[in-house]
N, C-alpha and C positions, 0 to 999 in steps of 0.2 A: 651276240658277240659285239655288235656295233653299239647298241644302247645298253646302258646300265651294267656294263661289264665290271665285275669285282676282282677277278683274278686272285681268288683267295689261295693261300699256300696249300690248303687241303685239295682244292680243285686242280691246281697245277700238278701236285704230286700224283693225284689220281690219273690225270691224263698222261703224265710221264710214264707211269706204270703200264698203261694201255699201249703206248708207243713202244716201250721196251719189249712187250710181249709180241707186238707186230714185227719188230726187228728179229726176234728169235724165230718166229715162224718163217720169215723171209730167209734167214740163214739156214733153216732146215730144208729149204727147197733147192734141190740140185740145179735146176734151170736158172734160178736166181743167182746162185753162186757162180755159175759159168758166166752169166751176163756181167756180174760185178767184176769178175777177174778180167774179162775182155775189155770192158769200159775202163777199168783201172789201169790196164796196160796201154790202151789206146790214148788215154788222156793223162798219162803219168805226170804227177806233180801239179795238175790243174784241178780246180774244184769240180769240173765235170767228171773227173775220175772217181769222185767220192760216191758212196751209195746214196741213192735218192732218199731212202728211208732214214738215213743217218746211222749212227753207231750208238751202242749202249753208252760209251764214254761221252759222246756229244750230247746225248739226251740228259745224262747225269749232270753235265756242266751248265745246263740252262737253269737259271734261277728266276724268281719272281721279278726282280729288277730288269732282267733281260726281256721278259715278256712285256712288261710295262713300257720299256723303252721302244721295243719294236712296235707296239700298239700305237704309241704317240707319234712315231715316225711314219708308219705306213698306213694307218687307218685315218686318212685325211681325205677331204672331198676330191682333191685332184688325182687321187689314186684309185678312186672307186667307180665302178660301173654298176648300175642297177638295171635289172631286167625282170620282166614279169610275163607270165603266160596265163592264159585263162580269161575269165570274165572280169577284166579290170580295164578301165578307161585310162588312156595315157594321161589325161589331166589329173585324175585321182592319184596316179603313181607320182607324178611330178609334185603335186601338193604335199603328199606324204613325205617324200624325200626332202623337200625344202623345209618342211616343218621340223624335222629332226636333224 
């Protein structure tokens, strides 16, 4: 995602279809529906009242240009945190991050 991202129209369409299926599964779960209604009422008119997974309409409204603009705005060094677990030395991680 960070290096060599292409964001092809085909890949974006495929991911949008996956997300829409996840939204449908979310909507088919009674507990999720109750939660969404409660939060929607509690935060009426505020973005916090919107479903976390989004809506079919919101997903449909996202285009390749939106993805590219978000990537250019948010995927910058000042917004990133890198963490590693396992058999890796701190200096190796720092060198790899600085290289790319």
